[in-house]
Structures are given as structure tokens and as C-alpha cells.
C-alpha positions, 0 to 999 in steps of 0.5 A: 585237577579242577582250575580253581584248586591251581589258581592260588599257586604262586608258581602259576599266578601269571597264567591266564584263565585259559592257560590254567584250564589247559595245564589243570588236566596235566597236574596231580596232587599228591598227600604225603605222611609225616615222616615219609620220603618224597625224593631221595638224594642221588635218584633221578627224577623230572618232576616239580613238586609244589607245596600246597600244604605243610612242610618239608625237610630238606637234608643232605647226606654226607659221606659216612652216611651223616645227615644234616638238615639244610633247610625247610620248605613250606606252603607255596615253595617248591622243590625238584626244580633243578632236576626239572629244569636242568635234568641232573640228580636230585640234590637233597632228600626231601622228607614230609615234616607233618602231613604234606599236599603237594601238586605235582608238574610232570617233567614231560608236560613241560617239553610239551609245552614248550613246543606247542605253548612256549609263552605258557612254558616260559612263565612257568620256567621264570617262575621256577628260576626266580625261586631257585635264584632265591634258594641260591642266594640263601645257600651262598649265605649258608656256605658263608656262615659255615666258613665263619664257624670254622675255628680260626686256626683252622682257616685257610684262605683260598690261594685263588681268592688271594692271588687271582684278581688282579686290580690292573686286568683290563676289559676291551670291547670287540664286535660280537660278529668277530667271534668264531662263528664255526665255534658258536654254532655248536654251542648249545646256547645257539644250537636251535638256532638257523645261521640267520637266527644266530646273526640276529641274536648277535646283533643284541649282544655285546662282546669283551675281552678280558685280561686274567684276573678280571673281577666282574662288578656284580654289586649294583651292576646292571643285570647281564648274563656272559657266554664264554667263547675262550678262557674260564671264569671263576665264581666266588663267594664274597664277603664285602670286597673280600673273596672268601672261597672259589666255588666253580669254574665255567668254560667254553659255551658255558653261561655265567650270571651277573645279577640276572634276575636280581641284585641279591647274588652280587651282594654275596658272590662275584666272578673273576677271569681265570685266564684271559677270556672272551665272552658274549654278553647279553644284557636284561634290557636287551634280552626283553627287547628280543622277546618283543622283536623275535620271541622264537629266539627269545623262548629258545635261548630262555630255556638255556638260561633257566636251566643254567640258573637251576644248574647253579644250584645244583653246584652250590649244593655240592659245594655245601656238602663237600665243605660240610664234609670237610670240616664236619670234625672241627664243627662237631 
């Protein structure tokens, strides 16, 4: 593709002229006819689609072959990003509403960029993660709206939401270097790092011990992420201070985000420890400081962070499908 054809693509806005020129050789433009299915739910792809013009319908297939339209995407938006970053199956069927023109970014090119041009790969991944985070928040809102449409007499309050949070649960900060190193070195987050690089990264992180039932402050709290070293942490959708429903559980070796990219997430969701837990935590401030101090470590962990954000969208999308299936007769 010619460089001037991708200059105004929002996803690539932060790339330099040199980066755009290089990347233009690896992007392809495709045109889809009205009604044409571009991606099928449940199939395996690894490419990213950027909508240049037109509109696509995003629909999910429920058990019993019932199909519902979840949303529509238009010019400048992307799809396929979950499989692109998190290597999962496609979570929805994407079809052209009218004539649609897309720029296709092949997954194998991202892997090449990560090795040869990590700064370029980071810029692209970050732009994808920001769009993905907005979709994630939007889908949480849709789940919340779905829960509200269920007739009152059929509404059930999640037992976890009722009994898990403990207002007396405490948190204690401990030394990050005290965490079991044998455990740490086998976690994906540290897997690409040497022993010395791991020690260096830990100097940017804090560690905390949490009682069971500790509710994290995600509303108006400083952005950070947590890596679970022991225990488990549950994601809840919220309505103000009220917990509505648990959506997922993260365990040892998994990341969970606390307003890492934006404050929007904390307005609709939060986390609660479902047993005594120990986490390593990295603030956004220290994460960006790491970029200046050690770019190699920064880019290595960024892949995991962006992949986790994409993976969270996959989890929430599956919950959306499950809940629509569970309540479809009540909502008919």
C-alpha cells in the first residue's frame, strides 16, 4: 500500500514517516460487498482489520443458533484484535453492512516487528489496547443493561457479590524481593527476562498481601496492574458501590488491571480477593519510568500487558453470550 493511504489511519497516528513507509509494504487493502461475512465466530485468525470506510455488524451466535447483534463498527475502528494480540478464537461474526473497505494487518508482521522494531510494535499494540479497552468498557455496560432488563422476580443476586466482600479485610505491603523467585521465573510475565533483568524489574514493583474479601479501589484510583503470586482475584461488574455479578476469576501467574489504561473501567467494574492473596503490582508511573530506564524490559512486559487487555475482552464477550443464553426466554 502507498504511505499516503495509511497516514490518516487513527491506529497508526503515532508512527513516524519512516515507520509508515516500512509498514506500508506489509498492509493489504480489501473490499467487502454488502452482507459479506468477513470473520466467522469460533474460527481461528490472527489478522487485524482496520475499517477505512463503511460499517460492519458485530453479532454473536447463542446456543440454539440464535444470533443477536452486539454492536456496529465504523470508519477508524478495528476488529479481530483479540485474536491478533491474545491468540484466541474469533469471539463474534463480523459482516459488512454496506460496502466496506478494510486495511488488513497480518499477525505474522507484528511478531517480526516485536523483534526488529520493538518501538514500532509497541506503538501499534498500545493503540490497539486503547481501542480494546473502550470496547471492554462498552461491553461491561451492555452486560449491566442486560441485567437491568431481567424482570425483577427473576433476578438473582450473585452469592459471591453478597458474601465475598469483607469490609474488615486488610492489606499489608511487603518487599517485592521476598516473593518466591522459583515461582516468579516460571511466570509468563518474566519468562523472557534473565535473572538480573527480573531483579531489576522487581525494583520497580511493590508487593502486597491481601485478606480474603478485600475489595480493590478501582474508582478514581491511580492506574496500576497486579500480577497474582498466590490466591485468586475475582472480577465484578458494579453499579455504584453495589456488586452486581462476578464475571471471571484470575489465578497465579495472571495479570489483573486496575484502571491501567483509563478511569472508565473503574466506574463499571472492580476486583475482590476470593482467598488470601499476594500480588506484585506495577503503577502506570513506574511502568513509564521503566520505558526510559530499560526499554528492553519495558517492551517485553508490554506484550503481556496488551495481550491481557485483549484477553479480558474475550472473557467479557463470552460472558455476554452466556448471559444472553441464560436469560433469552425471559427477554423474548
